[in-house]
C-alpha atoms as a printed R data frame, in Angstrom:
    type eleno elety resid chain resno       x       y       z
1   ATOM     1    CA   MET     A     1 -27.675  -8.177  16.012
2   ATOM     2    CA   THR     A     2 -26.801 -10.624  13.277
3   ATOM     3    CA   PRO     A     3 -23.191 -11.854  13.099
4   ATOM     4    CA   ALA     A     4 -22.668 -10.009   9.809
5   ATOM     5    CA   LYS     A     5 -23.740  -6.629  11.189
6   ATOM     6    CA   PRO     A     6 -20.654  -6.029  13.440
7   ATOM     7    CA   PHE     A     7 -18.432  -7.019  10.524
8   ATOM     8    CA   ARG     A     8 -20.185  -4.511   8.230
9   ATOM     9    CA   MET     A     9 -19.883  -1.814  10.887
10  ATOM    10    CA   LEU     A    10 -16.164  -2.552  11.187
11  ATOM    11    CA   LEU     A    11 -15.737  -2.356   7.411
12  ATOM    12    CA   ALA     A    12 -17.632   0.943   7.312
13  ATOM    13    CA   ALA     A    13 -15.436   2.359  10.092
14  ATOM    14    CA   LEU     A    14 -12.271   1.239   8.275
15  ATOM    15    CA   ALA     A    15 -13.503   2.768   5.022
16  ATOM    16    CA   LEU     A    16 -14.248   6.059   6.789
17  ATOM    17    CA   THR     A    17 -10.802   6.044   8.419
18  ATOM    18    CA   ALA     A    18  -9.112   5.379   5.068
19  ATOM    19    CA   ALA     A    19 -11.099   8.141   3.366
20  ATOM    20    CA   THR     A    20 -10.225  10.603   6.126
21  ATOM    21    CA   ALA     A    21  -6.532   9.696   5.942
22  ATOM    22    CA   THR     A    22  -6.550  10.109   2.166
23  ATOM    23    CA   LEU     A    23  -8.145  13.530   2.388
24  ATOM    24    CA   ALA     A    24  -5.696  14.587   5.093
25  ATOM    25    CA   ALA     A    25  -2.757  13.469   2.962
26  ATOM    26    CA   CYS     A    26  -3.967  15.590   0.041
27  ATOM    27    CA   SER     A    27  -4.548  18.720   2.078
28  ATOM    28    CA   SER     A    28  -2.040  21.459   2.564
29  ATOM    29    CA   ALA     A    29  -0.543  22.516   5.878
30  ATOM    30    CA   PRO     A    30   2.027  25.196   6.690
31  ATOM    31    CA   SER     A    31   4.779  22.589   7.092
32  ATOM    32    CA   ARG     A    32   3.885  20.297   4.177
33  ATOM    33    CA   GLU     A    33   2.549  20.496   0.657
34  ATOM    34    CA   SER     A    34  -0.514  18.909  -0.861
35  ATOM    35    CA   THR     A    35   0.064  16.491  -3.722
36  ATOM    36    CA   GLY     A    36  -0.704  19.223  -6.274
37  ATOM    37    CA   GLU     A    37   1.621  21.693  -4.568
38  ATOM    38    CA   PHE     A    38   4.376  19.069  -4.497
39  ATOM    39    CA   VAL     A    39   4.012  18.526  -8.243
40  ATOM    40    CA   ASP     A    40   4.015  22.292  -8.860
41  ATOM    41    CA   SER     A    41   7.146  22.674  -6.728
42  ATOM    42    CA   SER     A    42   8.875  19.900  -8.683
43  ATOM    43    CA   VAL     A    43   8.082  21.646 -11.964
44  ATOM    44    CA   ILE     A    44   9.388  24.976 -10.643
45  ATOM    45    CA   THR     A    45  12.583  23.321  -9.362
46  ATOM    46    CA   THR     A    46  13.180  21.762 -12.788
47  ATOM    47    CA   LYS     A    47  12.600  25.085 -14.564
48  ATOM    48    CA   VAL     A    48  14.995  26.919 -12.220
49  ATOM    49    CA   LYS     A    49  17.683  24.246 -12.645
50  ATOM    50    CA   THR     A    50  17.279  24.459 -16.427
51  ATOM    51    CA   ALA     A    51  17.621  28.250 -16.346
52  ATOM    52    CA   LEU     A    52  20.784  27.951 -14.245
53  ATOM    53    CA   LEU     A    53  22.238  25.279 -16.563
54  ATOM    54    CA   ASN     A    54  21.597  27.447 -19.619
55  ATOM    55    CA   GLU     A    55  23.390  30.436 -18.109
56  ATOM    56    CA   PRO     A    56  27.018  30.630 -19.271
57  ATOM    57    CA   GLY     A    57  29.443  31.397 -16.485
58  ATOM    58    CA   LEU     A    58  27.410  29.811 -13.693
59  ATOM    59    CA   LYS     A    59  28.715  26.560 -12.282
60  ATOM    60    CA   SER     A    60  25.192  25.333 -11.814
61  ATOM    61    CA   MET     A    61  26.262  21.885 -10.657
62  ATOM    62    CA   GLN     A    62  27.395  23.553  -7.427
63  ATOM    63    CA   ILE     A    63  23.972  25.159  -6.903
64  ATOM    64    CA   SER     A    64  21.195  23.270  -5.164
65  ATOM    65    CA   VAL     A    65  17.571  24.263  -5.807
66  ATOM    66    CA   GLU     A    66  14.667  23.405  -3.524
67  ATOM    67    CA   THR     A    67  11.097  24.623  -3.857
68  ATOM    68    CA   PHE     A    68   8.369  24.653  -1.217
69  ATOM    69    CA   LYS     A    69   4.994  26.263  -1.888
70  ATOM    70    CA   ASP     A    70   6.367  28.382  -4.767
71  ATOM    71    CA   MET     A    71   9.313  29.660  -2.702
72  ATOM    72    CA   VAL     A    72  12.698  28.731  -4.170
73  ATOM    73    CA   GLN     A    73  15.783  28.292  -2.016
74  ATOM    74    CA   LEU     A    74  19.204  28.389  -3.635
75  ATOM    75    CA   SER     A    75  22.177  26.959  -1.773
76  ATOM    76    CA   GLY     A    76  25.714  25.977  -2.641
77  ATOM    77    CA   PHE     A    77  28.769  27.856  -3.830
78  ATOM    78    CA   VAL     A    78  29.488  30.422  -6.534
79  ATOM    79    CA   ASP     A    79  32.642  32.259  -7.557
80  ATOM    80    CA   SER     A    80  31.431  35.857  -7.207
81  ATOM    81    CA   SER     A    81  28.760  38.172  -5.875
82  ATOM    82    CA   ALA     A    82  27.699  38.789  -9.476
83  ATOM    83    CA   ALA     A    83  27.125  35.041  -9.991
84  ATOM    84    CA   LYS     A    84  25.089  34.911  -6.763
85  ATOM    85    CA   ALA     A    85  22.944  37.835  -7.889
86  ATOM    86    CA   LYS     A    86  22.517  36.384 -11.392
87  ATOM    87    CA   ALA     A    87  21.370  33.015  -9.988
88  ATOM    88    CA   GLY     A    88  18.831  34.798  -7.785
89  ATOM    89    CA   GLN     A    89  17.543  36.849 -10.728
90  ATOM    90    CA   LEU     A    90  17.215  33.761 -12.914
91  ATOM    91    CA   ALA     A    91  15.292  31.898 -10.209
92  ATOM    92    CA   ALA     A    92  12.970  34.867  -9.643
93  ATOM    93    CA   SER     A    93  12.248  35.125 -13.377
94  ATOM    94    CA   VAL     A    94  10.853  31.577 -13.598
95  ATOM    95    CA   GLU     A    95   7.087  31.439 -13.966
96  ATOM    96    CA   GLY     A    96   5.371  30.373 -10.749
97  ATOM    97    CA   VAL     A    97   8.145  31.494  -8.387
98  ATOM    98    CA   ARG     A    98   6.694  33.647  -5.622
99  ATOM    99    CA   SER     A    99   9.958  34.393  -3.804
100 ATOM   100    CA   VAL     A   100  13.629  33.403  -3.741
101 ATOM   101    CA   LYS     A   101  15.790  32.760  -0.710
102 ATOM   102    CA   ASN     A   102  19.322  33.105  -1.997
103 ATOM   103    CA   ASP     A   103  21.594  31.229   0.416
104 ATOM   104    CA   LEU     A   104  24.447  30.896  -2.069
105 ATOM   105    CA   VAL     A   105  27.918  31.367  -0.599
106 ATOM   106    CA   VAL     A   106  30.648  33.214  -2.487
107 ATOM   107    CA   LYS     A   107  33.903  31.217  -2.364
């Protein structure tokens, strides 16, 4: 074996390891999102927050929105059951939302 051959084998092994790690990072698992899913979730979160901000009567700054794999979770505080229901309806009406978990608490 020439001295360069072990070095090339090491480089090839490192390249394979890096490629495998990159592919694993981009894949989806039940407990994490792929890069594309993360971007989609960010877009959905922004759209839901915008819908809540544009709704008169909702104190949307007291509502937190998180999205994971097209499921939106609302948390925080609202003044009435009607406001809680309205926030849930608004979130569900956003394109791309598969389901809404409405954990808002009525003060």
